[in-house]
N, C-alpha and C positions, 0 to 999 in steps of 0.2 A: 505493499499499500505506500502511495506517495504522501499520504496526509495523515498517515496513523503510524503510531507504533505499538506494537502487540507483543505482550508479556504472558505467558501462562504461569501462575503461581498454584501448583496443583490443581484443583478444581476450580480456581477462579481465574477468569481472564480479565486482564488490566488493558484498556485502550487509552492510549494516550494522543490527544489531538496534537497534531505536529506541523503547525505553519507558523514558525516562531517569526517570520518577516512580517507576519499580518497579526501579531497577537491571536494566534489561533482563529481567525475570522473564519466563518462559516460558509465555505465555497460551495458551488453546486458539487463539484468533484470530492470534497470531503464529505458532505451530506449522504452523496452516492455510495462512497467507501464506507462509511459508517453503518449505512443500513443494511450493505451487503456482507459486512462482518458479523454484525449482529445477528442476522439471518442464519449464517453458516455456525455460529455459536448456539442459537437456538437448536440447530439441528444436531449438534454435537453432544452427545449423552455424557462425555467426559467433562463438559462445562456444565457447572451448577450455579455459578452467579458472575455477574458482570460488574467491574468498576470503570467509569468513564471518568478521565481526568484532563486536565491541560498542563501548564508549566506552573511555576511559583508566580511569576507575572500576570498571568490570564488563564484562565479557564478557556474562554472565549469571548472576544470584546465585541461579538455581533456578527451579524451576517455580512458577506462581503460587499462593502458600498463599491469599490471599483468595477466588481462584476456586475452589479445591477445598474449603476449610474446611466447609462446610454439606453437601457432595456425601456419599450414601450408598453403600454396596457395590454396591447394585443400579444405581444410576446410572453409575457408574464402568464397573461391569462391561459394562453395557448399550453404553455409548458405546466401550469397550475404549479408555479415556483414554490419549492420547497414542500409542496402538498404531497405527493407520493412518498417522499423519504420520510417525512415526519409520521405518516400514516404506519409506514412499515417498521418504524421505531416503536410505535405505540402498540403493536401486535407482539411484541417479545413478551414471552410468557414467564421467563427466567428472571430472576430478583436482578434490578440495575440500580447502583449506587452511583451518585456523583460527587467526585471529591473535589472540592472546589477551592481554589487560592487565587488571590488576584481578581482582575476584571471579570464580571459573570454578566455581560450586559448585552440586552437585546436578543438577537438569536441563541447567544450563549446561555442567556438566563433561561429561554424558552427550552434549550436543549435540557439543561439541568432538571427543568420542572417535569420534563417527560420522563425522568428517571423515577425509581419508587421512592426514594429519600435522597436530601442530600447532607453531606457531612461539610462543613465549612472550615478553613482556617481562620485565623484570626485577621488574615490580611483582605478576607473575600470582600467584594463590593457588587452589589447586584442592582439592576436598573433595566429600564425599558424607555431609552433615549431615542426611540424611533420619530417620534414627535418632531425632533430637531432636525430631521431629514425630510420633513414633509409627508410623513406615511405614517401609518400604525402599525404595530406588532401585527405578524403573521404567521405565527407558530404557536399560539397560546398565551401571548403575554397579556392580551385582555380576557381572557378565558379561564386557564389554569391558574394565573396569578389571582384573579377574582375568587376563585374557589378556595386558594390557600390563605389569603391574606385579608379578604373583605372587599367591599364595594370601595370604600373611602380610601384605603390605603394604595388599591390596585389604580382606581380612577386618578389620584394625584400623581402616581409614579409615572403614568402613561402620558397624562397631560402636561406635566412639568419635565420630564426626563430626569428628575432628581433620583442619585443612588442611595440605597442604603446600605449601610456595614454590617458585619456578621452578627453584630449584637442584636440591632433592630430587625434583622432578618429572622433571627431565631425567635426574638419575642414575638413578632407576627405570624409565627407559624410557616413560614417559608424553607426555613433550614431546621432539620431535626435537632443538630446539635453543633456546637463549636469544639473544635478540635485543637487543644494548644500542641505545637509541635508539627509533627509530619502528618498531614491529614490522609494523605495516599497510604502510608502504612497503616493507619487506622482503619481505614476504608477497607484494605486487603482482610486485615484481623477480622472485622465485622463481616465481610463476605466469606470469609473461610468457615466462621460460625455457622451462617446461614446455610452453606454448602453442605453441612453435617446433618442437617434436618432431614426430615422427610421429604422429598420432593413433589410429593402429592399434598402434602399439606401445607407446602410453601406457596404451591400453585393456587391452592383453595384460599389461603391468606391474601395473596396478590389479587385476585378477582374480586373476593368480598369487598377488600379495601377500596379498590378502584370503582366498584358500583355504587359506593356510599357517595360519591360525588356526582352520580348520574342518575340515581333512582330516587322517588319518594322514599321517606322511612319505612313505610308499611311494606313495599316492594322490597327494598334492602335488606330488610330483618328476614323475609320471606326466603329470599336468597340466602343469607347466610346460615338460617336453619336448615336448609336442604343441603348445603355443603357440610354442615355439620353432621347431619345424620349420615350422608354418602361415606364419610370418613369411617363409620363403623362396618363397612364393607372392605376394608383393606386390612393387609397384614401388618401395615405399618403402626395403624391404630392398636391393634392387639399387643404388638412388640413394644411399643411406647409406654402403655400403661402396665404393661408387666414390669417392664424395666424400672418405671417408677416405683412400684410396690416391692420390687426386689432390690432397691436401691443401687441400681447399676446403670453404665451408660448404655443407652439404646441402640440397638445393631438394625438402623432403617435399610429396607430393600427395596424402596419406591415400589412397591406392588401391595 
């Protein structure tokens, strides 16, 4: 991959965005390569969790403005610019963790929000500054952000382009937690722990929590309950509960 660096850490795939000359700006090529790598990881049974990160200076400073500047409405509409790639990332069923340091702006913030949760270093800065370019966010900056931090803060960020620091982002609910020190190392540790769980239970949790943002409460509770009931048809449920009662580590088999 020209725009990504890939590392395997046992059952965890680490993906580093690698466009240092552009603060990891999200070009069409990068988004295409990222969606391809994630699809391959989804199909690889040896990969059980995925971490996406950038550099110390920038997770990703936005979409590639140089690439977009001369494009017309007809061109971006015909391409459905960034749409297919964002939708492909959204279909990944394995856990995705964003490890964020430095600038996480525009498309970068939207990519981080596509992940299941964000771990941030103390240097992380989040924002949706598209308004300064005469456009609006196009990969979730008005939709996912509103669901995560509420209307008032999302509206302010999108209308003013103001950045929030890691402390504010954690307080607002955008960030799961702030990590002092090496955020990538902590993300790998967390991903490794998740990789040791039952893949069936992990998938059920991811689907259930994601539904909470999309369904009325009654329908979400019904979906959660059905997933809970279906777990009792698995060997992993029997093993997990037996291991708990016998005070030993569970040996899950994903069946």
